[in-house]
N, C-alpha and C positions, 0 to 999 in steps of 0.2 A: 285246271291243273294249277297245283302249288308256284311258287314264284320260280321262273325262269332263270333268273340269276341268283348267283349269293345273297341274302338277306342281310343289308346291314345296317338296319334298323334297329333291332333287338333291344331297344330302350325305352319299350313301354313298361310304364308302372303299373303298381301293383292296384288294385282294385279300390275304389274310394267311394264311400256312402253316397248318395247322391245331394246331401246339402253341401260337401266340399267341394264339387263339382260347379264348373262358373260357365257360362256361356259365352264363349268367345269363338273368334273366327278363327280358325287355322289358317297358315299361309301354303299355298297349293299353287304349287309349278309342271307344267311337262315342259318335257325338253329330249329331243331326239337325238340320240347319241350319235349321229350322223346327218347332219343336214342336206348332205348329196349319196345318196346309193343310185344303183344301178336296179333293173328291171330283173326280178326273182329273188333280190337279196334279202335277209333279212330287215327289217326296220323295227330296231330297239327304241322304245320310248321309255324314259324315266316320268316317273310320278312320285312328285316329293311332297309330304304335309309335314308342316311343321309347325309345333304348337308355342306361338311365341309368349304366351300368359306365365305367372308366376304361380299357377296350382295346374293340376290334371284336366284336361280337356277330354268328354266321353268323344269315342270315333265309333260311330254305330258301324259294326263290323271294322276288318279292315281294311286296308286297300288289295289286300293279299290278291293276284287274279283268280285263283279258286273259288272265291266268292261273288265273284259274278255281278261286281258293283262299279264297276265301270263299262260304259259303252263305247267305243268307240265310233265318229262317222268320219269319212274321206272325201273331199269334194276338191275336182280337178277344174283347172280356170276354162277347161270347155264344156264344164257342165255336166261330165260323169262323176257319178256318187256312188261309194261305197259304204253300206251300213245302215241306220247304227247294227254294231258286231260286237260282241263280247267273248265270254268264255264258254258260251254255249255252242259259237260257232266254230273257236278254237277246238273242242273236244269231236265237232263231227267234222273237222278237218283230219283227225288222226282217227278218224272211223269209231270212236267211242262214245256210249251214251253218255249225256249230260245228268248229272245225278242234284236233282232240285235241294237245294241247303235249307234245312229246317232255321232263318234266319232269327228267331226270334229269341229273344233274351242272349244273343251272342253281340254282347257289345264289349270295345274294348276302349282303355283309358292313356291317352297320350300324355305323359308326363310332361311337366312343366319345362321348356326349353328342348323337347324331343324331339325329333325327325323319325317318321316312317318313310322308306322307300321302296318302288316297286319296279319293276320293268317289263314291259311289254310288247311282245315280239308281236304286231300286225302283219306281219306274212299270214300265218295260219288262219287268222281272223277275218282279214278280207280280200286274201288270196293276192297274185302279182298286179302290180300297178303298171299299166303303161307308161311311157314316159312321158312327163309333164311335170306342173307345178301342182302338189297337192295340201291344201289346206288340213289340217287334222283336229277336231274337234273331240273333246274327253269329256263326256258326260257322268258325272260322279250321282250315282241316282239315289243314293240315300243322305249328302248330303246337299244335294240341289244344288249343285255347280257345275259350270260347265266352262272348260279351259281350252284355249289356241295354240295351236303351232302350225309348225307344216313342214314339208319334205321335199327336195325334187328329185325327180325319178330321171335317170340317162340310159339311153340303150346301153344292152349287157358289152361287156366285153370281150374281144376275142378269146377263143379258149386254145391254149397251148399244150395241156396236158391234162389227161383226165383216167380215172381208173376207180373201178367202183368194187362194192360186194354184195351179196344178198345174204342175209342173216337166217336160217330156218328155226322157228319156233316148233318145237317137237317135230320137226320134218315136214311142219305144214305150211306156215304162215311165210310170208318172204317179207322183209323191213329193209328197204333197198338204199345204200349209201353212195355219194360218188363224192370224192376228194378230187378236184379240178384245178388249174391255175392257168393266171394269165399275168402276162408281164404288161398289159396297157394300163399307163397310169391316167387314175389317181388310185387306181381298184388292184395294182400289182400284187400279187402272193398268192398263196395258196388256200382254197376254201373245201370246205364239206358242206355239202351238199344232201340234207334228209327228205327223202320222198314216204308220203303216206303209205300205211301198209295198204290199202285196200284199194289206192288208187294212185298210181304211178304218176299223174298230170298234177297231183296236189303237194306242191312243196311245203315241208313243217319247217325248215328253219336252212338257212345257206349264209353260212358267217367265215369269214377271213380266220385261221386259223396259226395264219404265218404269213409273214412279209418278204419272206424268201419265195423266189418263183421254180416251181419243181419244171423242168426244161421235158421236150418231147420225148426223150429218150432216159427217164429217168426212174422207169419203172413205177411212178406213182400209184398207190392203191392203199386200200383200207384192211387192216389187217381183221379177218374173220373170226366171229365172237361166238364166246360158247353160251350164249342164251341172251335170249329177249325180253326187253330190250336192253343191252350192255350201258351201263352207266358211264364206262371209261373204254374208249376206242384209242386206238394207235393208226398212224398216218404215217406210212415211210415213202421216202424216196433216194433216189442215190446222187448225189454229187461229187463226182470223181471216187476218191476212197472213203469218203464221207456215207454213212447211211444218217439220214435223217428224218427223226420221229418227232412227230408232233402230238401230243397228248391232247386229247377232248375230254370232258370230263360233261354228262348231262346237256350234248350239243354245243358246250362252251369251249373254247380255247384254253387251253389248261397247262401250257408250257411247251419246251422244244429242248431235243437232247440230240447229241449226236452220239453215234456208236460206226467202229470201222463196217466199211461194205466189202470187204473182201469175205466170197464164198458165198455170199447170200443168197437164199434161195426163196424162204417163204416165211410169211408172221403170222401168229394169231392170239389173240388177247381171251386169255384164260376166265376161268368163272370169276374168281378173284382180283380181277383187274390185271394178272401179270402180264407180261408179255414175253412170247413165246417166240424165239428164232429157230427157223432148221437154215444151216450153212455144210456146205463142201468144203473141206477142210483136208489136204492130203489124199483127196480120192474117198473120203470118211464122210457120212453123214452124222451131222454133230445136232445136236439139240442144246440151246442156249435160253435158261430160264432165269427171267430177272424180276420178282417179286413187288418189288415197287413200281415196275413199269420199266423205264429206258434211263429214269434220273439215278437209277443206283449204279457206281462205277463195277462192281462186283456180278457176277453171274455165275449160275451153278451150270454147269458142262455136262455132256453124256453123248458118248461117242457109240452110233448104235449100230452100222455095218456097211459094208462097202457102198462106194456111189461112185462109179466111173462116170465117164463124159457120156451124154447122151441118155441116160437113168430119170426116171421120171417122178415127182414127189406129187403125194397131193395128202392133205390131213384134215381131220376134224376133231373139234375142242370140244369135250360133252359137258353135258351141263352138272357133273359130278367131279369134277376135277383130275378130270383125264382126256389124253390128246390120242387119238389113233392117226398113225402115219401110214402110207401105203407108197409100196419104194417098187417102181417096174423097171426091171431089168432086160436082158438083152431075150430071155427066155424063159422069165419066172417072174412072180409076185410074191412080194413080203407084205405083212400086216403088224405093225409093231405097236404094242399096247403101252401107253406110260401112264403111271401119276403126277399129276405136274403141279395141284394145288396147293395150297399147306400141307408143310410135312416137308418129308426127302423126295426127293426128285428119283424115282424107282423105275422100273418094267414092271409090266403088269403082266408080259407073255406076247410072242411072238409067233406066227404061223407063215407058210409060206404054200404057193403052189405051182406046177409048171403052166408056162405060155406056150401057142402053139404059133408064136409070131412077136414082133417088138409091140409094144404098147406105145400107142402114139395117144393117147386120153387115159386119164385118170382122174375118179371122184372117191369122196367118201361120204359119205352120209350117216345119220343116224339110222340103226336099223331098229329091228326090235327091241322090245326089253323083258325081259326073265328075271327069275330068283336072282342070276348072276348081275344084275345091274343093265346100263346101257351097252347095246350092241352096235357095231360097226358093222356096215356094208359098203363093199369094194365095188364100184362099175368101173370096168376097164374097157378099150374099144382098143385091139390090137390087129395087124396084118399091114401090109401094102398091096394097093390093089383090093382083092380080096380080104375082107376084113369082117371081125367078130367083134359083137357088143356081149359081156357078161356080167354079171353080179353074184359076189361071192359074199358069203356071210361065216365065217369060219369057228363061229366061237356062239355058244348058246345052246337051248336044248335041242332047238331043230337046227342044224348048220344050211346053208344053201350054195349049192354051187350049181349056179344055170346058164346056158345060153337065152340070149332075148331076143337077139335080132343076126342075120346074117347080109350082107351087101357086098355094093362095091366102093370101096372110098373113092369120092370125088378128089381128081389132083388138084397141089395148093397146098403152101403152108398154113397150117391151123394154128387162126388168130383167136382164137377163142370158141367155147365150146357151152351148151347146156343140156343136161337131159331131165325131159318131161314125160309126153306121152309118146315122144321120140326125140332122139339126139339132134338138137342144134347144131351144125356147125357154121363158124365164120372163117371162109379162105381167103388167103390172100393169093392172087394169081395174075402174073404178067402187070401188077400196079392195080389192079381191079380188087375189091372186095366182093366177095361171093357167100350168099347164105345158103345152106345145104340141111337137109334133112336124113339122116340115116338109118333104115334106107328111105331112099324117097328122092325128091328132085332138088337142082338148084335154080338160083337166080340172082343175077348181078346188082349190085346197089347202086343207088344215085351216087354219081364221083364227087358230089358237094360233100361228103361224109369220110372224113381222113380214118383210117385202120387206127391210128394212135388213140383214138380216143371212144371207138364203138365198141359195145360190148353186150352179151345176153343177160338179161336180167329175167326175172320169175315175178309174175302176179302172184297175189294169194290165193289160197287154195278158195276164198269165197268169191274172188270174180275168175278163177279160173284164167286158162291161158298164160301164152308166153308172150315177152314183150321184146325187143330190141332197142334198145337205150343207144341214142346217138347224138353226140356234141357236133354243131356245126361250125364253120369258120365265122360264121356270125354271130358267136357267142351264145347260141342257143340249143337247150335239149328238145329233141324230139322224140317221141315216141311211137313204134309203130308194133301191131299185132303181128304176130306169127302165127301162120295157119299150118296144122298138121298135115 
């Protein structure tokens, strides 16, 4: 992969003739950005090359991680060893094929006095390291140099709050993101954990994005994005009357901003990186668009429809600058399409249908694509006791309005839900967290897990099935397959 941090080298000289080059030793160093990390945290290591000579120095390839010119070996005091690992292992962690680069003729010149800095995250390369002291060796395969450093890995901190999302790649693949926070020093703050698309047990990145701690009742969440993979993400949580927004670009922290928390309902990241916020203002549903993300003080507003207490909202941001919002009222369902990308914020159309009961769960997903573009599919579960699950696609060449299942809704407060082959529900009942399928059976979950950071996510279609992700008091995320 290309550099995982902003490349600040940018000082390479022009190509020189062979006779103009001299043979000098580069000044090379390798330094971890943090000497102490916790188990499961990203291990970012800087590799710096400097040319001390007065002439250009040929650097066979660059040190860019994409060239796989650096192999890493990690050794624990206990004798455990990981490696040598490089970019091929990082690609495998992301479920991607590793393309062998033709290195012939790919030489660069490091100008006199110039530096080349690259940053490598060893987490996706070597996996999570158990607690202990680890020596790190970087072998520059084309420079015939080995560099040594080290890092201390401590047990993970306790989780205070967590909230995640799953992204759909054209309705098929899932990409798991989980924002979580801890108040435990020295790691206190809010983090974004990125899990592998093909294997939820593989962590690709886990970095602190804010030094502020999101509380258990803060509503910590990751805004769902319109495309996979989205370069910009927004992580949001409430602090009293303030809605905090942390920006993440390419898995790296990119700043924080404050917005009013009043009336906040949900948020999405649009195709152009815009922040879309739904609020309830004076009994009305209002959409707020910030094209520059949260950093712009001004916002474009659209008042959409009545939104009384108890109404339900769900949304899906399309890949072509659209946002579809489903609003569930006491006895009817509305679908509103909006153009939210570059250009004017405008309504594309709205549809409604009656419901034979109050909706308790809504979800909007990508529907079929036809000559009119991407269509939205609305899934609704409504009724108390006897309940009905429906799918509704009002727009397109072949509109759909069908009943998917009927059954008895288990007792308890709905905590989370996810629709796959069945509708999986997480219910809170008398202080106990219960997993149920609709229609189907229920079972109580281990009381080591708190509802505050237990949620359902979906594995990719490649590996199939559904997954329950849970954060334990001990600061670990655990994954449990769900059976139909």
